[in-house]
C-alpha positions in Angstrom: 94.1 113.8 128.4 91.4 113.0 130.9 90.0 109.5 131.7 86.7 110.6 130.2 88.5 111.3 126.9 90.0 107.8 126.8 86.8 106.1 127.8 85.0 107.7 124.8 87.4 105.9 122.3 87.9 102.2 122.3 90.2 101.8 119.3 92.8 104.1 117.8 94.0 103.6 114.2 97.5 105.0 113.7 98.8 105.7 110.2 102.3 107.0 109.7 102.7 109.0 106.4 105.3 111.0 104.5 104.4 112.5 101.2 101.3 110.5 100.6 98.9 113.3 99.6 97.1 111.2 96.8 96.7 108.2 99.1 95.1 109.9 102.1 91.5 110.3 101.0 90.9 106.8 99.6 92.6 105.1 102.5 90.6 107.0 105.1 87.4 106.1 103.3 88.4 102.5 103.4 89.2 102.6 107.2 85.8 104.2 107.9 84.1 101.6 105.8 85.9 98.7 107.5 85.3 99.7 111.1 81.7 100.9 110.6 79.9 101.3 114.0 81.5 98.2 115.6 83.8 100.3 117.8 84.1 103.9 119.0 87.3 104.8 117.2 89.6 107.5 116.1 92.0 107.7 113.2 95.4 109.4 113.9 97.5 110.3 110.9 101.1 111.1 111.8 102.4 113.4 109.2 106.2 112.7 109.3 107.6 115.9 107.8 105.8 115.7 104.5 106.8 118.3 101.9 103.8 117.7 99.6 100.1 118.4 100.1 99.6 115.7 102.7 98.9 118.2 105.5 96.4 120.2 103.5 94.6 117.1 102.4 94.3 115.9 105.9 93.1 119.3 107.2 90.3 119.3 104.6 89.3 115.7 105.4 89.2 116.5 109.2 86.2 118.7 108.4 84.4 115.6 106.9 85.5 113.0 109.5 85.3 114.2 113.1 87.1 111.1 114.2 90.2 112.1 112.2 93.2 113.7 113.9 96.5 114.9 112.4 99.9 115.0 114.2 102.8 116.7 112.5 106.5 116.1 112.9 108.4 119.3 112.0 111.0 117.1 110.2 110.9 113.5 109.1 111.9 111.3 112.0 111.2 107.8 110.5 108.4 105.3 110.6 109.1 104.0 114.2 109.0 107.6 115.5 105.8 108.3 113.7 104.1 105.2 115.1 105.3 106.0 118.6 104.0 109.6 118.4 100.6 108.2 117.3 100.4 105.6 120.0 101.4 108.1 122.7 98.6 110.4 121.5 96.0 107.6 121.2 92.9 107.6 123.3 92.0 104.0 122.7 93.1 101.1 124.9 93.7 99.1 121.7 95.8 100.6 118.9 95.9 99.3 115.3 98.4 100.4 112.7 98.7 100.3 108.9 100.9 101.9 106.3 99.7 105.0 104.6 100.4 104.0 101.0 97.3 101.8 100.5 99.2 98.4 100.3 97.7 97.4 103.6 94.0 96.7 103.2 91.9 98.2 106.1 89.4 95.3 105.6 91.6 93.2 107.9 91.6 95.7 110.8 88.5 94.2 112.5 90.1 90.7 112.6 93.3 92.2 114.2 91.4 94.2 116.7 89.1 91.3 117.6 92.1 89.0 118.1 93.4 91.4 120.8 90.0 91.7 122.4 89.4 88.0 122.5 92.9 87.3 124.0 91.7 88.0 127.5 94.9 89.9 128.3 97.2 87.2 126.9 97.6 88.7 123.4 100.2 91.5 123.3 100.2 91.7 119.5 98.0 90.7 116.6 100.3 90.7 113.6 99.3 90.7 109.9 101.2 88.2 107.8 101.2 89.0 104.1 100.2 86.6 101.4 100.2 87.3 97.7 102.6 90.2 98.1 102.5 92.8 95.3 106.1 94.1 95.7 108.8 93.7 93.1 110.8 90.5 93.1 113.8 92.4 94.5 111.8 93.8 97.5 110.4 90.3 98.2 114.0 88.9 98.2 115.1 91.7 100.6 112.2 90.9 103.0 112.9 87.1 102.8 116.6 87.6 103.7 115.9 90.1 106.4 113.1 88.0 108.0 115.3 84.9 107.8 118.3 86.6 109.5 116.1 88.1 112.2 114.2 84.9 112.9 117.4 82.8 113.1 118.8 85.1 115.8 115.8 86.2 117.7 113.6 83.1 117.1 110.4 85.1 117.4 108.4 82.7 115.4 107.2 85.3 112.9 107.7 85.0 109.2 106.8 88.6 108.3 107.5 91.5 110.7 107.4 94.1 107.9 103.6 94.1 107.5 102.2 97.4 108.7 98.9 95.8 109.8 99.2 95.3 113.5 97.0 95.7 116.6 98.1 95.7 120.3 97.1 97.0 123.7 98.4 100.6 124.0 100.0 100.1 127.3 102.0 97.0 126.1 103.5 99.0 123.3 104.4 101.9 125.6 106.0 99.6 128.1 108.7 98.5 125.6 112.0 100.2 125.1 111.9 102.6 122.2 114.5 102.8 119.4 114.6 103.5 115.7 113.3 100.4 113.9 111.2 99.2 116.9 108.2 98.4 114.6 110.2 95.7 112.9 111.0 93.9 116.2 107.6 94.0 117.9 107.0 90.2 117.9 110.3 89.5 119.7 109.8 92.3 122.2 106.2 91.4 122.9 107.2 87.8 123.6 110.0 89.1 125.9 107.3 90.7 128.0 105.5 87.4 128.4 102.6 87.9 126.0 101.3 85.7 123.2 101.0 86.8 119.5 98.0 86.2 117.3 98.7 85.9 113.5 96.2 87.0 110.8 96.8 86.3 107.1 96.3 89.5 105.1 96.2 90.0 101.4 98.8 92.5 100.1 98.0 94.9 97.2 99.7 97.5 95.1 100.1 101.0 96.6 97.5 103.5 95.4 100.0 105.9 94.0 103.5 107.3 94.5 106.7 105.6 95.6 107.9 104.1 98.9 109.1 106.7 101.4 110.4 104.5 104.1 113.1 101.9 104.6 114.1 100.7 101.1 117.5 99.5 102.3 116.2 98.4 105.7 114.3 95.5 104.0 117.7 94.0 103.2 119.9 95.3 106.0 117.6 95.3 109.0 120.3 97.0 111.2 122.9 94.8 112.8 123.2 97.1 115.8 119.4 97.0 116.4 119.3 93.2 115.9 122.2 92.8 118.4 120.5 95.2 120.8 117.2 93.3 120.8 119.0 90.0 121.2 120.8 91.5 124.2 117.5 92.7 125.7 115.9 89.2 125.3 119.0 87.6 126.9 118.9 90.0 129.9 115.2 89.7 130.6 114.6 88.4 134.1 111.4 87.1 135.7 109.4 90.0 137.2 109.1 89.3 140.9 105.6 89.3 142.5 105.5 92.1 145.0 102.9 92.2 147.7 102.4 95.1 150.1 102.8 94.3 153.8 100.1 96.1 155.9 
């Protein structure tokens, strides 16, 4: 990808999906409506091994929306892998993400993107924090326990890491160590790199159609090995020395 390609796009919207054929068209229409002409942007759908009509729906929509791109995983690799594939392919210096089921309202994307822009290089992540969640009581309980355990160990100061609405500088994301489940630990890892986090309250809503395809059990059991690994990374972080070239 040439520097000219990147310069033509300021913001990349990354949407990981698996078997969300009926949700693709309405969500893309909302993203386009939310961003308008404020930024030069692209929408990258990462088709994570869908076995329904998701690929065909996206292919048809690409003819209507020139800013739409589709990446395909040959087999489902999980949400973190899908997000990473999208970020690596992104042309924009700022990347924003949202889930593909319609629960994340694209109307909040401009606030998240603007928070990163206004950060003057200090903001490494703008994180959506859900209010008025539309999940079942059991899912809310799972998230409450998972977030409580995570925050008590990592002390990342974030009450809701499970919200898919996020924005960040592309290079900050790619500088972090990758592992499955990375998207749930972004606040702790961003703070580890010395950046601040901006929080934006977002209103949750029911998914357009279908059922959840990612991480049902992960909401309760966030992965003890991942949690221990992130804790270790934070503990082992050393101050980056200032290096100057001697001429």
